[in-house]
N, C-alpha and C positions, 0 to 999 in steps of 0.2 A: 493572524490566525494562530500561529505557534511561534513563541519567542523564547529564546534561551539567554540567560544572563549569568555569565561566569559559572556555567554548569559543569559539573564533574560527575563521573560515575565509575565505580569499581566494584567488582564482585567480591563477596566476603572471602577473606583469606588471601586475596591477591591485591596487587597494586592498582592504581588508576588505569582504566582502559581508555576513558575519554576525560579530558580535563580542560577547564577554563574556556568553555565554548560560549560564544556570544554571537547569536545570529537570529534572523527572522525569516519565517516562511509565510509570506503574505497570501491573502485570499486570492485564488485564481492563478497562482504561479505554477510553474512546472520546473522541477528540479531533478537532476540526476545526482546520485550519491555514489562516489567511487572510492576505491581504496583496496589494498591487498587483502587476501583472505586472512581473517583473524584480526583485522584492524578495528572492528567495532561497528560495521554497517548495520547488522541486524540489531545490535544493542541500541544504536541511535534510533532506529525505527521504533523499537519497543519503548523507549523513553517517550517518544512523541505520542504514542497512544496509551501511555500510562500503564503498560504491562510491567514496567520497571519505574522506580522513582529515583530521582537524582540523589547522589551522596552529598552533594554540596551545590550551592547556587540555586537559581530559580528557573522553573519551567512553567510558562503560561500558555494554556491552550484554550482558545475561544474565550479569552478574557478571564480565565480562572487559573489560579495557582494550583497545579495538580497535587502538590504536597498537602494541601488543605482540604482536598475533596474527600467526601465520605464514600463508602462503597457504592451507594446509589449514584453519587455524583460521577464516579469513575465509569460506571455502567452507562450513564447518559453520554459521557464524553466519547466512549467507544462507539456509540451509535452514530456519531458524526464522522467517524473515520473508518472507511472500509479497508481491509487488509488482504493482500494477495501474496501468498507464499510460493516459493519455488516448488515445494512438494505439497500440493493441495490434498487435503484429507477430506473424505466424504464418508457418509454412512452407506456402506456398500449394499445394504438390503433395501434402501429407498431409491426410487427412480430419480433421475436428474432433476426434474421439475420440483420435486419435494425437497431435495437437498438444497436447491437454490432458494426456496421459500423458507428454509429452516430458521433463519434469523428472525423472520416475522413470527413464526410459530412459537419460538422460544420467548419472544417478547410479548406474546399474548395479543398480537395484532392480527387483524383479518388479512387474508391473502386476496388481493385483487387479481382475479384470474386473467383478465384482459391485460393488465399491466405485466403480469408474469409471462403471458404469451408474447407480448411485445418485446420484453427483455430477452427471451429466448431467441426471438428473431434477430435482435440487434447483435447478439454474439454468434449468429448462424448455427444455433443449436435446436431449432424448431423440430427437426426430424429425430432428435434424440431425447425428447422430453420424457419418454417412458423407459428409456434405456437405464440400466444400472451402471454405476461408475466403473466397475471392472471392465466393462465392454468399451470404454472410451479410449481414444488415443491420447497421447500426451498433450497435443494442442487442444483437443476437445475438453480435456480435464481443466486446462488453464482458462479456457473461455467460459466454462461453466463456473469455475471458481471466481472469475471476475464478475459474472452476473450475480453470484451470491454476495460478493463484496459490496455491490451497489444496490442491492434489493431494498435497503433501508434508506435510500437516497442520501448518502453521506455527503458532507461538504468537502471531504478530502479522501483521496485514495492513496494508500502506500503499498508499493509492490517490492517485495524482497527477492531479487534475482528471478523475476518472473519468467524469463526466457532461458534460464540455465539448462533446462532439459529439452528445449525445442530446437527444431531445425530452423534455418534462416527464414523460409517462407512463413512458418507458423509464428516466428518471432515478430515479423513485420505485421502480420495480421493483429497480433496482440498489441503491438505498439500503436497501430492505427486506432484501435479502440480506446487506448489511454489518451491519445491525442484528441479524439472526439469528446471524451469526457472533459478534458481541459477546456476545449472550445465551448463547452456548455456551461462553463463557470467553475468546474471542480478544481481544487488544488491537487496536484499530482507530485508524488515523490517516488522515484524509481531507484532502488539500490541495484547496481550492476557492476560487473567487472568487464563487460563487453563494450569496448570503445566503438566498435562498428555500429552497435545499436544507437549510441549517442550521435554518431555521425549521420545515421539514417534519419534522425529527427530533424536535421537541418534540411533534408529534402522535403519534409512535410510542412515547412514554414511554421514550426512551433517555436515560440519564444521560451527557450529553456536555459537554465543556468546549471553549471556543473560544480558540485561541491566534492572535495576530496578529503578523506581522512588521512592525516599525516602527522606523525609526532603527537598522537593522542588528541589532536584538534581537527575540527572541520574547517577547511579553508576554501575560499573561492578559487576554483581551478581554471576558470576562463570567463570570458565575456559571454554575452548572449550568443546562442547558436543561431 
């Protein structure tokens, strides 16, 4: 699904942040990405969904070399990858249901109201469909953001420190949703500094692998959980 071959990246004016990475994220896999703050976890995710392009090496996503994609090609790629950020941003004047459906609206696709209703139920947000984002708690915002990330039925979901602002109970609810997505066939990548979250995945019988950024490279940090 996503393959990196001798890939490196550095921001303009600075040295390499990530270098000589060779790895594969196969379809249906579940990975945790760890590493200290500033090590490049967010940059790694942005490379995967072509928000950044490699400085050197090759990145292949869904069979396409991202460096050769047109603007439309990159847009199509991003529809296959749902992204969940730590600080989810919404249009505060729109109700939650419309915020979740926004990717469909922007893409000019019809909104299946029953599917939207089912999605709201899946993230336990049915009672908040008409609420506006400022009225939501942190956990509710993240569950709404996850629903928005999967509204286009992506093949892969990438979550960048998704539980960083949540308490433990809310973190477990979000992790369970990600595990359910993986069991339905989605590829999941979770960037996190929370080792307890990774340990909790063991209790859910999820086959996950842990990658760690160290010395500008992504390395396998352990066997299957």
